[in-house]
C-alpha positions as CSV (number, residue, x, y, z in Angstrom):
1,X,-47.4,-6.3,12.3
2,X,-45.9,-5.4,15.8
3,X,-44.1,-2.3,16.2
4,X,-40.7,-4.1,17.0
5,X,-40.4,-6.1,13.8
6,X,-37.5,-5.9,12.4
7,X,-38.7,-5.0,9.0
8,X,-39.5,-1.3,10.1
9,X,-35.9,-0.9,11.5
10,X,-34.4,-2.3,8.4
11,X,-37.1,-0.1,6.1
12,X,-36.4,3.2,8.5
13,X,-32.3,2.4,8.0
14,X,-32.8,2.1,4.2
15,X,-35.0,5.3,3.6
16,X,-32.4,6.8,6.0
17,X,-29.5,5.8,3.6
18,X,-31.2,6.8,0.5
19,X,-31.6,10.2,1.7
20,X,-27.8,10.3,2.6
21,X,-26.9,9.0,-0.5
22,X,-29.0,11.8,-2.4
23,X,-27.5,14.2,0.3
24,X,-24.2,13.1,-1.3
25,X,-24.9,13.7,-4.6
26,X,-26.3,17.4,-3.6
27,X,-24.7,18.9,-0.8
28,X,-20.9,20.3,-2.1
29,X,-18.0,19.9,-0.3
30,X,-17.4,22.3,1.9
31,X,-14.0,23.8,2.9
32,X,-11.9,23.2,4.5
33,X,-11.5,19.7,5.9
34,X,-14.0,17.7,3.5
35,X,-13.0,19.4,0.8
36,X,-9.2,19.0,0.9
37,X,-9.7,15.2,1.9
38,X,-11.6,15.4,-1.4
39,X,-9.3,17.6,-3.5
40,X,-6.2,15.5,-2.2
41,X,-8.1,12.3,-3.3
42,X,-8.9,13.7,-7.1
43,X,-4.8,14.6,-7.2
44,X,-4.1,11.1,-6.3
45,X,-6.5,9.6,-9.0
46,X,-5.1,12.5,-11.7
47,X,-1.7,12.3,-11.1
48,X,-1.5,8.0,-10.7
49,X,0.7,8.9,-7.6
50,X,-0.5,6.3,-5.2
51,X,2.4,6.5,-2.6
52,X,2.7,10.3,-1.5
53,X,-0.9,12.2,-0.8
54,X,-0.4,15.6,-2.0
55,X,-2.4,18.8,-0.8
56,X,-1.1,20.3,-4.2
57,X,0.5,19.4,-6.8
58,X,3.8,18.6,-6.0
59,X,3.4,19.2,-2.5
60,X,3.3,15.8,-0.2
61,X,0.5,16.0,2.6
62,X,2.1,14.2,5.8
63,X,-0.6,14.5,8.0
64,X,-2.8,11.3,7.2
65,X,-2.1,7.5,5.9
66,X,-3.7,7.0,2.5
67,X,-6.5,4.5,2.7
68,X,-8.9,6.8,2.9
69,X,-7.5,8.9,-0.3
70,X,-7.2,5.8,-1.5
71,X,-11.0,4.9,-1.5
72,X,-12.3,8.3,-2.5
73,X,-9.5,8.2,-5.5
74,X,-10.5,4.9,-6.3
75,X,-14.3,5.7,-6.2
76,X,-13.9,8.6,-8.6
77,X,-11.8,6.7,-10.9
78,X,-15.0,4.6,-11.5
79,X,-17.5,7.3,-11.4
80,X,-16.3,10.7,-12.1
81,X,-15.0,13.7,-10.1
82,X,-18.2,14.6,-8.2
83,X,-19.3,14.8,-4.9
84,X,-20.9,11.3,-4.9
85,X,-18.2,9.6,-5.7
86,X,-15.6,11.1,-3.3
87,X,-18.3,10.4,-0.6
88,X,-19.3,6.7,-1.5
89,X,-16.5,4.6,0.5
90,X,-18.0,6.5,3.5
91,X,-21.5,5.5,2.8
92,X,-20.8,1.5,1.9
93,X,-18.4,1.5,5.2
94,X,-21.5,2.4,7.4
95,X,-23.7,0.4,5.9
96,X,-21.4,-2.8,5.9
97,X,-20.7,-1.6,9.6
98,X,-24.5,-2.2,9.9
99,X,-24.5,-5.4,8.4
100,X,-21.6,-6.7,10.9
101,X,-23.4,-5.6,14.2
102,X,-26.4,-7.7,13.0
103,X,-24.3,-10.4,14.4
104,X,-23.4,-9.3,17.5
105,X,-27.1,-8.1,18.8
106,X,-29.5,-9.6,21.4
107,X,-32.9,-9.8,20.2
108,X,-32.2,-11.9,17.2
109,X,-36.2,-11.0,16.4
110,X,-35.2,-7.5,15.6
111,X,-31.4,-7.6,14.3
112,X,-31.8,-4.4,12.3
113,X,-32.6,-2.3,15.5
114,X,-28.6,-1.8,16.3
115,X,-28.4,-0.3,12.7
116,X,-31.4,1.9,12.9
117,X,-29.6,3.6,16.0
118,X,-26.6,3.7,14.5
119,X,-28.3,5.8,11.7
120,X,-29.9,8.0,14.2
121,X,-27.1,8.8,16.0
122,X,-26.1,12.7,14.5
123,X,-22.8,11.9,14.4
124,X,-22.8,8.3,12.5
125,X,-25.5,9.8,9.9
126,X,-23.3,12.9,9.2
127,X,-20.1,10.7,8.6
128,X,-21.9,8.6,6.4
129,X,-21.6,11.5,4.0
130,X,-18.3,13.4,4.8
131,X,-15.0,12.7,3.6
132,X,-13.3,12.0,6.4
133,X,-9.9,9.7,7.8
134,X,-12.1,9.4,11.2
135,X,-14.9,7.7,9.3
136,X,-12.4,4.7,8.3
137,X,-10.8,5.1,11.5
138,X,-14.0,4.1,13.2
139,X,-14.6,1.7,11.1
140,X,-11.3,0.0,11.8
141,X,-11.6,0.3,15.7
142,X,-15.3,-1.3,15.4
143,X,-13.9,-4.3,13.7
144,X,-10.8,-4.6,15.9
145,X,-13.2,-5.1,19.2
146,X,-16.2,-6.9,17.5
147,X,-13.1,-9.6,16.1
148,X,-11.6,-9.7,19.1
149,X,-15.0,-10.8,21.1
150,X,-15.7,-13.2,18.6
151,X,-12.0,-14.7,19.1
152,X,-11.9,-14.4,22.8
153,X,-15.4,-16.7,22.9
154,X,-14.0,-19.2,20.5
155,X,-12.4,-22.4,21.8
156,X,-10.2,-22.7,18.2
157,X,-8.2,-20.9,16.0
158,X,-10.8,-19.0,13.4
159,X,-10.8,-16.2,10.6
160,X,-11.4,-13.9,13.5
161,X,-8.4,-14.1,14.9
162,X,-6.5,-12.9,11.9
163,X,-9.1,-10.3,11.4
164,X,-8.1,-8.2,14.5
165,X,-4.8,-7.7,13.6
166,X,-6.1,-7.2,9.7
167,X,-8.1,-4.5,11.0
168,X,-5.2,-3.3,13.0
169,X,-3.6,-2.8,9.7
170,X,-6.6,-0.8,8.0
171,X,-6.0,1.3,10.7
172,X,-2.6,2.0,10.8
173,X,-3.5,3.0,7.2
174,X,-6.3,5.0,8.0
175,X,-5.0,7.1,10.6
176,X,-1.7,5.9,11.6
177,X,-0.5,4.6,15.5
178,X,-4.3,6.1,16.9
179,X,-6.0,3.2,16.0
180,X,-3.7,0.8,18.3
181,X,-4.1,3.4,21.0
182,X,-8.0,3.2,20.7
183,X,-8.4,-0.3,21.4
184,X,-5.4,-2.1,22.9
185,X,-6.0,-0.5,26.6
186,X,-9.5,-1.3,26.7
187,X,-9.0,-5.1,25.6
188,X,-6.3,-5.3,27.9
189,X,-8.1,-4.4,30.9
190,X,-11.0,-6.6,29.8
191,X,-8.7,-9.6,29.9
192,X,-7.4,-8.8,33.1
193,X,-10.1,-8.0,35.1
194,X,-11.8,-11.5,33.8
195,X,-8.6,-12.9,34.2
196,X,-8.5,-14.3,30.3
197,X,-5.1,-13.3,29.9
198,X,-4.2,-17.4,29.7
199,X,-6.8,-18.0,26.6
200,X,-5.4,-14.7,25.4
201,X,-2.4,-16.0,25.1
202,X,-3.5,-19.1,23.7
203,X,-6.0,-18.4,21.4
204,X,-4.8,-15.2,20.0
205,X,-2.2,-15.5,17.2
206,X,0.2,-12.4,18.4
207,X,3.3,-13.8,16.3
208,X,1.5,-14.7,12.9
209,X,-1.3,-11.9,13.5
210,X,0.7,-9.3,14.0
211,X,2.9,-10.3,10.8
212,X,-0.3,-10.1,8.8
213,X,-0.2,-6.4,10.2
214,X,3.1,-5.5,9.4
215,X,2.8,-7.0,6.0
216,X,-0.5,-4.5,5.3
217,X,1.3,-1.4,6.9
218,X,5.3,-1.5,6.6
219,X,5.3,-1.4,2.4
220,X,3.8,1.8,2.3
221,X,5.2,3.5,5.4
222,X,8.6,2.7,4.0
223,X,7.7,3.5,0.5
224,X,6.2,6.9,1.5
225,X,9.5,7.9,3.7
226,X,11.6,7.0,0.7
227,X,9.2,9.1,-1.6
228,X,9.2,12.2,1.2
229,X,12.0,11.9,3.9
230,X,11.2,13.7,7.0
231,X,7.3,11.9,7.1
232,X,7.8,9.5,9.6
233,X,9.1,12.0,12.2
234,X,6.8,14.6,11.4
235,X,3.4,12.3,11.3
236,X,4.9,10.2,14.1
237,X,5.9,12.8,16.5
238,X,4.1,15.6,15.7
239,X,0.7,14.5,14.9
240,X,0.6,12.1,17.4
241,X,2.1,13.6,20.3
242,X,2.5,17.4,19.8
243,X,-1.0,17.7,17.9
244,X,-3.2,16.3,21.0
245,X,-1.0,17.6,24.1
246,X,0.6,20.8,22.8
247,X,-2.0,23.6,22.0
248,X,0.8,25.9,20.9
249,X,2.2,23.5,18.6
250,X,3.4,25.5,15.3
251,X,4.6,22.6,13.3
252,X,1.2,22.0,11.8
253,X,1.7,22.0,7.9
254,X,-2.1,22.0,7.2
255,X,-4.3,23.7,9.9
256,X,-3.6,25.0,13.1
257,X,-4.2,23.4,16.7
258,X,-7.7,23.9,18.4
259,X,-7.2,24.7,21.9
260,X,-10.4,23.8,23.4
261,X,-11.5,23.0,27.5
262,X,-9.8,20.0,28.7
263,X,-13.0,17.5,29.2
264,X,-14.8,19.0,26.3
265,X,-15.2,15.8,24.3
266,X,-17.7,14.3,26.7
267,X,-19.7,17.4,25.7
268,X,-19.0,16.4,22.4
269,X,-20.3,12.6,23.2
270,X,-23.6,14.0,24.9
271,X,-24.6,16.1,21.9
272,X,-23.6,14.4,18.8
273,X,-25.0,10.9,20.2
274,X,-28.4,12.4,21.1
275,X,-30.7,10.9,22.0
276,X,-29.1,7.5,22.8
277,X,-26.4,8.4,24.9
278,X,-28.9,10.3,27.6
279,X,-31.3,7.2,27.8
280,X,-28.1,4.8,28.0
281,X,-26.9,6.7,30.8
282,X,-30.0,6.4,32.6
283,X,-30.2,3.0,32.2
284,X,-26.8,2.3,32.9
285,X,-26.7,4.3,36.2
286,X,-29.9,2.0,37.3
287,X,-28.0,-1.3,36.7
288,X,-24.8,0.5,37.9
289,X,-24.0,-2.4,40.4
290,X,-24.2,-5.0,37.9
291,X,-22.5,-3.7,35.2
292,X,-19.2,-5.0,35.5
293,X,-20.3,-8.6,36.2
294,X,-21.8,-9.1,32.9
295,X,-18.6,-9.9,30.5
296,X,-21.0,-8.1,27.4
297,X,-21.8,-5.1,28.8
298,X,-18.4,-4.2,30.6
299,X,-16.3,-4.9,27.2
300,X,-18.7,-2.5,25.6
301,X,-18.7,0.3,28.5
302,X,-14.6,-0.1,28.1
303,X,-15.0,0.6,24.3
304,X,-17.2,3.4,24.9
305,X,-15.4,5.3,27.5
306,X,-12.2,4.8,26.7
307,X,-11.9,7.1,23.7
308,X,-13.8,10.3,25.2
309,X,-11.5,8.9,28.5
310,X,-8.2,9.8,26.7
311,X,-9.4,12.7,24.9
312,X,-10.1,14.2,27.9
313,X,-6.6,15.0,28.4
314,X,-6.3,17.1,24.9
315,X,-6.0,20.2,24.2
316,X,-6.7,20.2,20.7
317,X,-9.7,17.8,19.2
318,X,-13.0,18.1,17.3
319,X,-16.2,16.5,17.6
320,X,-15.4,13.6,15.4
321,X,-13.4,12.1,17.5
322,X,-16.4,10.5,19.5
323,X,-17.1,8.9,16.7
324,X,-15.2,5.0,17.9
325,X,-17.7,5.2,20.8
326,X,-21.1,5.5,18.5
327,X,-21.3,1.7,17.6
328,X,-21.1,0.3,21.6
329,X,-23.7,2.9,22.3
330,X,-26.0,1.2,19.4
331,X,-25.1,-2.5,21.0
332,X,-26.0,-1.3,24.6
333,X,-29.1,0.2,23.5
334,X,-29.8,-2.9,22.1
335,X,-29.1,-5.2,24.5
336,X,-31.0,-2.9,26.8
337,X,-34.1,-2.2,24.8
338,X,-36.4,-4.7,26.4
339,X,-36.2,-2.8,29.5
340,X,-36.4,0.5,28.5
341,X,-40.0,2.0,28.2
342,X,-41.9,4.4,25.8
343,X,-40.3,3.2,23.3
344,X,-42.2,4.6,20.5
345,X,-41.3,8.3,22.0
346,X,-38.1,7.5,21.9
347,X,-37.9,6.3,18.2
348,X,-39.7,9.7,17.2
349,X,-37.3,11.6,18.8
350,X,-34.1,9.9,17.3
351,X,-36.0,10.7,14.0
352,X,-35.9,14.2,14.8
353,X,-32.3,15.2,13.9
354,X,-32.3,13.2,10.6
355,X,-35.4,15.1,9.7
356,X,-34.2,18.1,10.1
357,X,-31.1,17.7,8.2
358,X,-33.1,16.9,5.4
359,X,-35.8,19.5,5.8
360,X,-32.8,22.2,6.0
361,X,-30.6,20.5,2.9
362,X,-34.1,20.9,0.5
363,X,-35.2,24.1,1.9
364,X,-31.5,25.3,1.4
365,X,-31.2,23.7,-2.2
366,X,-34.8,25.4,-3.2
367,X,-34.4,28.6,-1.6
368,X,-30.7,29.1,-2.9
369,X,-29.6,29.6,0.4
370,X,-27.2,26.1,0.0
371,X,-25.6,28.2,-2.8
372,X,-25.1,31.5,-1.2
373,X,-24.3,30.5,3.0
374,X,-22.4,27.2,2.6
375,X,-18.8,27.1,2.8
376,X,-17.7,26.5,-1.1
377,X,-16.7,28.0,-4.1
378,X,-18.5,25.4,-5.7
379,X,-21.2,27.4,-7.1
380,X,-18.6,30.5,-8.2
381,X,-17.0,27.8,-10.6
382,X,-20.2,26.3,-11.8
383,X,-19.3,28.1,-15.5
384,X,-16.0,27.7,-16.2
385,X,-16.1,24.5,-18.6
386,X,-15.8,26.4,-21.4
387,X,-13.7,29.1,-20.3
388,X,-10.4,29.1,-22.1
389,X,-8.3,32.3,-19.8
390,X,-6.4,31.2,-16.7
391,X,-8.5,31.3,-13.2
392,X,-7.1,33.2,-10.3
393,X,-7.6,33.2,-6.6
394,X,-6.7,36.2,-4.7
395,X,-4.7,35.2,-1.7
396,X,-4.6,31.5,-0.6
397,X,-6.9,29.6,-2.7
398,X,-9.6,27.3,-1.1
399,X,-9.8,23.7,-1.2
400,X,-13.3,23.3,-2.8
401,X,-11.7,26.0,-5.3
402,X,-9.3,23.4,-6.1
403,X,-11.4,20.5,-6.5
404,X,-14.3,22.1,-8.5
405,X,-11.4,23.3,-11.1
406,X,-10.1,20.5,-11.1
407,X,-6.6,22.0,-10.1
408,X,-6.6,24.9,-12.6
409,X,-7.4,27.7,-10.3
410,X,-4.0,29.5,-9.1
411,X,-3.3,31.8,-6.2
412,X,-2.4,35.4,-7.3
413,X,-1.3,38.4,-5.3
414,X,-2.8,42.1,-5.3
415,X,0.7,43.1,-7.3
416,X,0.2,40.5,-9.6
417,X,-3.7,41.0,-10.1
418,X,-2.5,44.7,-11.0
419,X,-0.2,43.8,-13.8
420,X,-2.7,40.8,-15.2
421,X,-4.7,43.6,-15.3
422,X,-3.1,46.0,-17.2
423,X,-1.9,43.4,-19.8
424,X,-5.5,42.7,-20.4
425,X,-5.2,39.3,-19.9
426,X,-8.0,37.5,-19.9
427,X,-9.2,35.8,-16.6
428,X,-11.4,35.3,-13.9
429,X,-10.6,35.8,-10.0
430,X,-12.2,34.9,-6.7
431,X,-11.8,37.9,-4.3
432,X,-12.5,37.2,-0.5
433,X,-14.9,40.2,0.3
434,X,-12.4,41.3,3.0
435,X,-10.1,41.6,0.5
436,X,-11.8,43.7,-2.1
437,X,-11.0,47.4,-0.1
438,X,-7.2,46.4,-0.1
439,X,-7.1,46.4,-4.5
440,X,-6.8,49.5,-5.8
441,X,-9.3,51.4,-8.0
442,X,-7.4,51.3,-11.2
443,X,-7.7,47.5,-11.0
444,X,-11.0,47.3,-9.6
445,X,-12.7,49.7,-12.2
446,X,-11.4,46.8,-14.7
447,X,-13.0,44.2,-13.0
448,X,-16.7,43.0,-13.6
449,X,-18.2,40.9,-10.8
450,X,-19.8,37.7,-12.5
451,X,-21.2,35.9,-9.2
452,X,-21.0,35.8,-5.5
453,X,-22.0,34.0,-2.0
454,X,-21.6,35.2,1.4
455,X,-17.8,35.4,1.9
456,X,-16.5,35.5,-2.0
457,X,-17.1,37.0,-5.2
458,X,-16.0,35.9,-8.4
459,X,-14.6,38.7,-11.4
460,X,-13.6,38.8,-15.1
461,X,-11.4,40.8,-16.6
462,X,-12.6,43.4,-18.5
């Protein structure tokens, strides 16, 4: 069997997906971001409130639309409240995307190669197992671009035309108007450059398609505003303008703006798309004189470069913002793969990151390092099922403690902890190591240490 056989790449994809699924089941939910979205989904499936995501009981979460939460909540309804269930939709989204892009590859004898590239890109592999709104957003962005390409290259109306607008609707329900910002400008540039505007207006059903998008999105946005007045102003203005362009914005209800150097998105791209982005950059430089002449290549380039270009001017971002650029990297690598040398070496290098992830996780599980060093309170709460007393968290409870206590954990102040201890109430309490010395000795002498990790300890009242 030749090295380039499609079955080798398919086998690689299957193995990586199985390993990712196993990690999804055994790696705990990490604070803050992943555990937060998991807890929001857990509350949704418990309370049955499918309109307003809640960051705590009765506390609305306005930062993101609910699609990712719906998916995780539905999965937990079916498979139970656990890590595998809450992460399953993101694993399936990655798998579905790999199946879809096989229809767009150049080399039909190795149709799964682009999928293999995707699974060996660190950012993509990570987000097939992370509870994140960015995963569903990037999924929507990819399907908008791919649907548009199919639609614009046909002579008659097809389902691809309406899929454009359907996935715009899905994007609006996953992370809001950002989906339009990341897709409309590069498509517009491509249409103008190749003078396809006549076909665009003739082929793309702008009116009926827009009505489809509105039918998908408007009901939830309307109900969300009716349920919690002020949502639209916070979400549209705050989350889509001030969050990205004003690092001093103090209106963030759910965190803080992370001030980053301008242009750091490009560093994220070259770090988290290794090694394929480096290989692609070299190839594109060698072919620089012909890039804008090839309709498909230029389309993929606009798709790839627009997201980092847009976020170049953002003061608040994280590495996950490169996700919309990952699929065009895989498709461009597929396009030029026949011309690239040292294929076996490149394949081996691309497997370094997945191999390190698996090896490190196994070592951490076996050595208990994961239990001690990971940013989660799961292991501190693993024996609370039969506990009849209250469970407290000194200060502000973590999202992982909320998830793994199934919402039972409560915040408590030092003053209230003192009174609870004096009353001989039966309880357990998680205390951060840095906060322990702030507690009076009259209180700590009545606390019995049960378990600990690198940052927190859990105690019981003696």
